[in-house]
N, CA and C atoms as an extended XYZ file, in Angstrom:
294
Properties=species:S:1:pos:R:3:atomname:S:1:resname:S:1:resid:I:1 pbc="F F F"
N       301.212      155.953      217.129 N   MET     1
C       300.402      155.053      216.338 CA  MET     1
C       300.185      153.756      217.130 C   MET     1
N       298.946      153.337      217.154 N   GLY     2
C       298.634      152.093      217.847 CA  GLY     2
C       298.762      150.879      216.937 C   GLY     2
N       298.396      149.739      217.477 N   LYS     3
C       298.437      148.502      216.697 CA  LYS     3
C       297.204      148.408      215.813 C   LYS     3
N       297.314      147.593      214.749 N   ARG     4
C       296.140      147.340      213.921 CA  ARG     4
C       295.165      146.441      214.680 C   ARG     4
N       293.868      146.646      214.506 N   PRO     5
C       292.894      145.777      215.169 CA  PRO     5
C       293.009      144.334      214.659 C   PRO     5
N       292.596      143.396      215.478 N   LEU     6
C       292.679      141.977      215.155 CA  LEU     6
C       291.952      141.648      213.855 C   LEU     6
N       290.804      142.253      213.630 N   VAL     7
C       290.020      141.979      212.428 CA  VAL     7
C       290.803      142.337      211.171 C   VAL     7
N       291.510      143.436      211.204 N   ARG     8
C       292.298      143.845      210.032 CA  ARG     8
C       293.507      142.941      209.838 C   ARG     8
N       294.076      142.455      210.939 N   ARG     9
C       295.211      141.537      210.798 CA  ARG     9
C       294.756      140.203      210.222 C   ARG     9
N       293.574      139.742      210.614 N   ARG    10
C       293.040      138.495      210.056 CA  ARG    10
C       292.771      138.630      208.572 C   ARG    10
N       292.240      139.755      208.161 N   GLY    11
C       291.910      139.977      206.757 CA  GLY    11
C       293.114      139.947      205.850 C   GLY    11
N       294.270      140.254      206.392 N   ARG    12
C       295.497      140.213      205.599 CA  ARG    12
C       295.813      138.784      205.158 C   ARG    12
N       295.425      137.798      205.967 N   GLY    13
C       295.600      136.402      205.580 CA  GLY    13
C       296.973      135.844      205.850 C   GLY    13
N       297.599      136.234      206.942 N   GLY    14
C       298.907      135.685      207.284 CA  GLY    14
C       298.802      134.225      207.707 C   GLY    14
N       299.928      133.564      207.844 N   MET    15
C       299.953      132.141      208.189 CA  MET    15
C       299.295      131.860      209.544 C   MET    15
N       299.342      132.810      210.433 N   GLN    16
C       298.776      132.613      211.761 CA  GLN    16
C       297.258      132.434      211.702 C   GLN    16
N       296.602      133.020      210.721 N   PHE    17
C       295.142      133.019      210.666 CA  PHE    17
C       294.582      132.120      209.569 C   PHE    17
N       295.413      131.378      208.840 N   ARG    18
C       294.920      130.492      207.782 CA  ARG    18
C       294.535      129.142      208.357 C   ARG    18
N       293.580      128.490      207.706 N   ALA    19
C       293.166      127.157      208.130 CA  ALA    19
C       294.242      126.149      207.743 C   ALA    19
N       294.448      125.160      208.589 N   ALA    20
C       295.464      124.146      208.320 CA  ALA    20
C       295.021      123.264      207.160 C   ALA    20
N       295.938      122.975      206.252 N   ALA    21
C       295.630      122.129      205.100 CA  ALA    21
C       295.805      120.657      205.430 C   ALA    21
N       296.484      120.339      206.515 N   THR    22
C       296.684      118.939      206.877 CA  THR    22
C       295.445      118.403      207.570 C   THR    22
N       295.227      117.109      207.454 N   GLY    23
C       294.090      116.483      208.101 CA  GLY    23
C       292.849      116.432      207.240 C   GLY    23
N       292.907      116.940      206.028 N   LYS    24
C       291.760      116.887      205.128 CA  LYS    24
C       291.761      115.538      204.413 C   LYS    24
N       290.605      114.920      204.245 N   THR    25
C       290.558      113.607      203.608 CA  THR    25
C       290.326      113.730      202.112 C   THR    25
N       289.164      114.188      201.741 N   ILE    26
C       288.797      114.258      200.331 CA  ILE    26
C       287.681      115.291      200.218 C   ILE    26
N       287.533      115.966      199.087 N   PRO    27
C       286.427      116.921      198.963 CA  PRO    27
C       285.071      116.224      199.118 C   PRO    27
N       284.205      116.805      199.929 N   ALA    28
C       282.877      116.238      200.140 CA  ALA    28
C       281.929      116.845      199.125 C   ALA    28
N       281.396      116.013      198.245 N   LYS    29
C       280.439      116.491      197.255 CA  LYS    29
C       279.568      115.328      196.821 C   LYS    29
N       278.394      115.673      196.356 N   TYR    30
C       277.492      114.650      195.867 CA  TYR    30
C       277.948      114.207      194.484 C   TYR    30
N       277.910      112.910      194.196 N   PRO    31
C       278.343      112.443      192.878 CA  PRO    31
C       277.353      112.878      191.812 C   PRO    31
N       277.852      113.032      190.592 N   TYR    32
C       276.968      113.428      189.498 CA  TYR    32
C       276.277      112.191      188.958 C   TYR    32
N       274.972      112.166      189.081 N   PHE    33
C       274.148      111.119      188.491 CA  PHE    33
C       273.044      111.796      187.713 C   PHE    33
N       272.604      111.159      186.646 N   ASP    34
C       271.410      111.617      185.954 CA  ASP    34
C       270.235      111.239      186.853 C   ASP    34
N       269.530      112.225      187.372 N   LEU    35
C       268.479      111.945      188.353 CA  LEU    35
C       267.253      111.286      187.743 C   LEU    35
N       267.208      111.167      186.405 N   ALA    36
C       266.117      110.425      185.784 CA  ALA    36
C       266.294      108.928      186.055 C   ALA    36
N       267.529      108.494      186.276 N   GLU    37
C       267.805      107.100      186.610 CA  GLU    37
C       267.908      106.973      188.127 C   GLU    37
N       267.604      105.791      188.621 N   ASP    38
C       267.686      105.556      190.061 CA  ASP    38
C       269.024      104.913      190.405 C   ASP    38
N       269.674      105.439      191.431 N   HIS    39
C       270.937      104.901      191.931 CA  HIS    39
C       270.833      104.811      193.443 C   HIS    39
N       271.483      103.817      193.993 N   SER    40
C       271.508      103.708      195.452 CA  SER    40
C       272.876      103.214      195.889 C   SER    40
N       273.208      103.526      197.114 N   GLY    41
C       274.488      103.115      197.670 CA  GLY    41
C       274.354      102.842      199.150 C   GLY    41
N       275.338      102.148      199.677 N   GLN    42
C       275.324      101.784      201.084 CA  GLN    42
C       276.441      102.520      201.808 C   GLN    42
N       276.126      103.020      202.996 N   VAL    43
C       277.114      103.727      203.804 CA  VAL    43
C       278.083      102.696      204.375 C   VAL    43
N       279.362      102.833      204.005 N   VAL    44
C       280.389      101.897      204.438 CA  VAL    44
C       281.054      102.372      205.727 C   VAL    44
N       281.240      103.694      205.857 N   ASP    45
C       281.980      104.215      207.000 CA  ASP    45
C       281.585      105.666      207.238 C   ASP    45
N       281.658      106.102      208.480 N   LEU    46
C       281.492      107.508      208.832 CA  LEU    46
C       282.856      108.033      209.261 C   LEU    46
N       283.281      109.150      208.650 N   VAL    47
C       284.628      109.669      208.843 CA  VAL    47
C       284.549      111.074      209.418 C   VAL    47
N       285.392      111.359      210.420 N   HIS    48
C       285.502      112.715      210.951 CA  HIS    48
C       286.646      113.412      210.241 C   HIS    48
N       286.411      114.637      209.794 N   GLU    49
C       287.456      115.409      209.146 CA  GLU    49
C       287.703      116.676      209.949 C   GLU    49
N       288.977      117.001      210.148 N   ARG    50
C       289.320      118.222      210.870 CA  ARG    50
C       288.785      119.439      210.139 C   ARG    50
N       288.283      120.389      210.893 N   GLY    51
C       287.829      121.637      210.303 CA  GLY    51
C       286.416      121.583      209.762 C   GLY    51
N       285.704      120.486      209.965 N   ARG    52
C       284.324      120.354      209.505 CA  ARG    52
C       283.431      120.060      210.696 C   ARG    52
N       282.219      120.580      210.660 N   ASP    53
C       281.286      120.301      211.747 CA  ASP    53
C       280.566      118.975      211.548 C   ASP    53
N       280.287      118.630      210.309 N   THR    54
C       279.524      117.425      210.025 CA  THR    54
C       280.454      116.280      209.634 C   THR    54
N       280.125      115.059      210.022 N   PRO    55
C       280.942      113.931      209.572 CA  PRO    55
C       280.693      113.645      208.093 C   PRO    55
N       281.590      112.897      207.494 N   LEU    56
C       281.450      112.497      206.102 CA  LEU    56
C       281.073      111.023      206.049 C   LEU    56
N       280.201      110.671      205.116 N   ALA    57
C       279.803      109.280      204.923 CA  ALA    57
C       280.486      108.752      203.671 C   ALA    57
N       281.205      107.645      203.821 N   ARG    58
C       281.814      106.983      202.661 CA  ARG    58
C       280.758      106.024      202.117 C   ARG    58
N       280.287      106.294      200.882 N   VAL    59
C       279.189      105.538      200.292 CA  VAL    59
C       279.711      104.750      199.098 C   VAL    59
N       279.404      103.437      199.077 N   ARG    60
C       279.755      102.590      197.940 CA  ARG    60
C       278.475      102.350      197.130 C   ARG    60
N       278.517      102.764      195.857 N   PHE    61
C       277.349      102.646      194.990 CA  PHE    61
C       277.334      101.299      194.283 C   PHE    61
N       276.198      100.977      193.636 N   GLU    62
C       276.033       99.670      192.999 CA  GLU    62
C       277.012       99.451      191.857 C   GLU    62
N       277.461      100.531      191.221 N   ASP    63
C       278.412      100.370      190.118 CA  ASP    63
C       279.848      100.234      190.616 C   ASP    63
N       280.064      100.233      191.928 N   GLY    64
C       281.387      100.033      192.500 CA  GLY    64
C       282.115      101.309      192.866 C   GLY    64
N       281.604      102.464      192.455 N   SER    65
C       282.274      103.725      192.774 CA  SER    65
C       282.047      104.081      194.250 C   SER    65
N       283.010      104.798      194.807 N   VAL    66
C       282.944      105.219      196.205 CA  VAL    66
C       282.984      106.736      196.240 C   VAL    66
N       282.131      107.340      197.068 N   SER    67
C       282.060      108.792      197.164 CA  SER    67
C       281.937      109.192      198.628 C   SER    67
N       282.448      110.376      198.946 N   MET    68
C       282.317      110.934      200.289 CA  MET    68
C       281.272      112.043      200.228 C   MET    68
N       280.190      111.897      200.983 N   ILE    69
C       279.141      112.907      201.007 CA  ILE    69
C       278.923      113.336      202.457 C   ILE    69
N       278.409      114.548      202.672 N   PRO    70
C       278.111      114.964      204.047 CA  PRO    70
C       277.023      114.077      204.653 C   PRO    70
N       277.262      113.585      205.844 N   ALA    71
C       276.305      112.709      206.511 CA  ALA    71
C       275.224      113.553      207.179 C   ALA    71
N       273.979      113.153      206.994 N   VAL    72
C       272.866      113.857      207.625 CA  VAL    72
C       272.534      113.180      208.949 C   VAL    72
N       271.701      113.822      209.734 N   LEU    73
C       271.303      113.288      211.026 CA  LEU    73
C       270.596      111.947      210.831 C   LEU    73
N       270.997      110.939      211.551 N   GLY    74
C       270.381      109.626      211.453 CA  GLY    74
C       271.107      108.678      210.520 C   GLY    74
N       272.148      109.145      209.837 N   THR    75
C       272.917      108.266      208.961 CA  THR    75
C       273.785      107.360      209.816 C   THR    75
N       273.766      106.070      209.511 N   GLU    76
C       274.593      105.119      210.243 CA  GLU    76
C       275.209      104.137      209.261 C   GLU    76
N       276.227      103.439      209.696 N   VAL    77
C       276.905      102.472      208.837 CA  VAL    77
C       275.920      101.367      208.476 C   VAL    77
N       275.821      101.080      207.181 N   GLY    78
C       274.901      100.056      206.698 CA  GLY    78
C       273.601      100.610      206.143 C   GLY    78
N       273.305      101.884      206.360 N   SER    79
C       272.068      102.455      205.820 CA  SER    79
C       272.218      102.707      204.322 C   SER    79
N       271.104      102.764      203.621 N   THR    80
C       271.087      102.925      202.173 CA  THR    80
C       270.678      104.342      201.816 C   THR    80
N       271.383      104.922      200.841 N   ILE    81
C       271.081      106.261      200.344 CA  ILE    81
C       270.703      106.141      198.878 C   ILE    81
N       269.583      106.753      198.489 N   SER    82
C       269.078      106.650      197.120 CA  SER    82
C       269.133      107.993      196.420 C   SER    82
N       269.402      107.963      195.115 N   PHE    83
C       269.423      109.139      194.258 CA  PHE    83
C       268.434      108.895      193.131 C   PHE    83
N       267.645      109.916      192.751 N   GLY    84
C       266.773      109.797      191.592 CA  GLY    84
C       265.362      110.267      191.857 C   GLY    84
N       264.553      110.226      190.798 N   LEU    85
C       263.174      110.699      190.891 CA  LEU    85
C       262.301      109.779      191.733 C   LEU    85
N       262.589      108.482      191.729 N   ASN    86
C       261.746      107.519      192.435 CA  ASN    86
C       262.271      107.180      193.827 C   ASN    86
N       263.223      107.951      194.328 N   ALA    87
C       263.766      107.690      195.666 CA  ALA    87
C       262.725      108.047      196.723 C   ALA    87
N       262.720      107.276      197.796 N   ASP    88
C       261.803      107.562      198.900 CA  ASP    88
C       262.157      108.894      199.542 C   ASP    88
N       261.137      109.551      200.089 N   VAL    89
C       261.368      110.821      200.772 CA  VAL    89
C       261.759      110.507      202.211 C   VAL    89
N       263.068      110.522      202.461 N   LYS    90
C       263.584      110.329      203.810 CA  LYS    90
C       264.933      111.012      203.907 C   LYS    90
N       265.425      111.174      205.122 N   GLN    91
C       266.675      111.894      205.331 CA  GLN    91
C       267.824      111.184      204.633 C   GLN    91
N       268.620      111.973      203.904 N   GLY    92
C       269.795      111.450      203.235 CA  GLY    92
C       269.600      111.179      201.765 C   GLY    92
N       268.362      110.927      201.327 N   ASN    93
C       268.114      110.659      199.915 CA  ASN    93
C       268.155      111.943      199.108 C   ASN    93
N       268.554      111.832      197.833 N   VAL    94
C       268.649      112.987      196.945 CA  VAL    94
C       267.574      112.843      195.879 C   VAL    94
N       266.675      113.829      195.828 N   ILE    95
C       265.528      113.780      194.924 CA  ILE    95
C       265.510      115.045      194.089 C   ILE    95
N       265.154      114.913      192.816 N   SER    96
C       265.028      116.079      191.948 CA  SER    96
C       263.753      116.837      192.299 C   SER    96
N       263.767      118.142      192.133 N   ILE    97
C       262.609      118.971      192.481 CA  ILE    97
C       261.646      119.115      191.310 C   ILE    97
N       261.947      118.537      190.191 N   GLN    98
C       261.117      118.712      188.987 CA  GLN    98
C       259.727      118.181      189.177 C   GLN    98
């Protein structure tokens, strides 16, 4: 009997093949806003997280809340990100499709 192929050993999910849980900052997700209202925030910091290809942008919104969202190409510290129906069409802004 030979050895099991590498693909089958990975599928078993042993500790050798699991992603490291250390080095993670915070879940990256867009904050829940009612898109009928307009909200905007300023990028405070760009953060690198292990195990991710894209950097995370720490955004401080006008109501004082802070959220980590995936940074798009061209995002820099100090740029403004808008959410809502009346947001400008540019990279990083979140617009409803309605």
